[in-house]
C-alpha positions in Angstrom: -17.7 9.2 -11.7 -14.4 7.4 -12.0 -16.2 4.4 -13.4 -18.0 6.6 -16.0 -14.7 8.1 -17.0 -13.0 4.7 -17.3 -15.9 3.5 -19.4 -15.7 6.6 -21.7 -11.9 6.5 -22.1 -11.8 2.7 -22.5 -8.3 2.8 -21.1 -9.0 0.5 -18.2 -10.2 -2.8 -19.5 -10.7 -4.5 -16.1 -12.7 -3.5 -13.0 -11.9 -5.2 -9.7 -14.2 -4.8 -6.8 -15.5 -6.7 -3.8 -18.8 -8.4 -3.9 -20.8 -5.5 -2.4 -24.3 -5.0 -3.8 -23.4 -1.7 -5.2 -20.9 -3.4 -7.5 -22.9 -6.6 -8.3 -26.1 -4.8 -9.5 -27.3 -5.3 -13.0 -26.9 -1.6 -13.7 -23.2 -1.6 -12.9 -22.2 -5.0 -14.3 -24.3 -4.3 -17.5 -22.6 -0.9 -18.0 -19.2 -2.4 -17.6 -19.8 -5.3 -19.8 -21.3 -2.9 -22.5 -18.1 -0.9 -22.4 -16.0 -4.1 -23.0 -14.6 -4.0 -19.4 -13.9 -7.3 -17.8 -15.3 -7.7 -14.4 -13.2 -9.2 -11.7 -14.5 -9.6 -8.1 -12.7 -10.7 -5.0 -13.7 -14.0 -3.5 -16.1 -14.2 -0.6 -14.4 -13.3 2.7 -11.7 -11.2 1.1 -13.1 -8.1 2.8 -10.7 -8.9 5.6 -7.7 -8.0 3.4 -9.0 -4.3 3.6 -9.5 -4.2 7.4 -6.0 -3.0 8.2 -5.7 -0.3 5.6 -9.3 0.8 6.3 -8.3 1.2 10.0 -5.2 3.2 9.0 -7.2 5.6 6.8 -9.9 6.1 9.6 -7.1 6.9 12.1 -5.5 9.3 9.7 -8.8 11.1 8.9 -10.0 11.4 12.5 -6.6 12.1 14.2 -5.1 14.5 11.5 -7.2 15.6 8.5 -10.5 16.4 10.1 -9.2 18.2 13.1 -6.6 20.2 11.2 -8.7 21.1 8.1 -5.9 21.7 5.8 -6.3 24.8 3.6 -4.6 23.3 0.5 -2.9 20.3 -1.0 0.6 21.5 0.1 -0.4 21.8 3.7 -2.2 18.4 3.6 0.8 16.7 2.0 3.2 17.9 4.7 0.6 17.2 7.5 -0.1 13.7 6.3 3.6 12.9 5.9 4.2 14.1 9.4 1.3 12.0 10.8 2.5 8.9 9.0 6.0 9.4 10.5 4.4 9.8 14.0 2.2 6.7 13.4 5.2 4.5 12.4 7.9 5.9 14.6 6.3 7.2 17.8 2.8 6.1 18.3 2.5 3.0 20.5 0.2 0.3 19.2 -1.7 -2.0 21.5 -1.6 -4.8 18.8 2.2 -4.6 18.8 2.5 -4.9 22.6 2.7 -1.1 23.0 5.6 -0.8 20.6 5.8 1.2 17.5 5.3 -0.4 14.0 8.9 0.6 13.1 10.3 -1.0 16.2 8.4 -4.2 15.4 9.5 -4.2 11.8 13.2 -3.6 12.8 13.1 -6.4 15.3 11.7 -8.8 12.6 14.4 -7.8 10.1 17.1 -8.3 12.6 15.6 -11.8 13.5 15.5 -12.7 9.9 19.0 -11.5 9.4 17.9 -9.5 6.4 20.6 -7.9 4.1 19.9 -4.2 3.2 20.6 -4.2 -0.5 21.6 -0.5 -0.5 23.8 -0.3 2.5 25.4 -3.7 2.2 25.5 -4.6 -1.5 28.7 -6.5 -1.0 26.9 -8.9 1.3 24.8 -10.0 -1.6 26.0 -13.0 -3.5 24.4 -11.8 -6.7 26.2 -8.4 -6.6 27.5 -7.8 -10.1 30.5 -5.8 -9.0 31.5 -8.7 -6.7 31.2 -11.3 -9.4 33.3 -9.1 -11.8 36.0 -8.6 -9.2 36.2 -12.3 -8.5 36.3 -13.1 -12.2 39.1 -10.6 -12.9 41.2 -11.8 -10.0 40.9 -15.4 -11.2 42.1 -14.5 -14.8 
């Protein structure tokens, strides 16, 4: 349906998919080409790029959405936000040595000595305010 809509509206001039048979069929590629839409397909083996996000969506659906059966979009938005916070901040992940994703991220940021651009703008050498202050002091 989305593909038909994009063909009809002609707003989307490029279609990017993997190389699944449902996307490489003459019916689909012919319809896209006929509508003037360029076809872009990921290279072979690029399916691995989606493995992690597909696993995340599976977990979200089976641990939160399906069991709770939200009544409306407002409940779903709040529930999904709560689950994502749980997933990142409290759920232990075997792949991370039974640590949370946020703990792993923070550890890596500290190891990289990352500068938080919002909290420590003066620590950035490209901070415009710092350059202006230095120039005005030199004058």
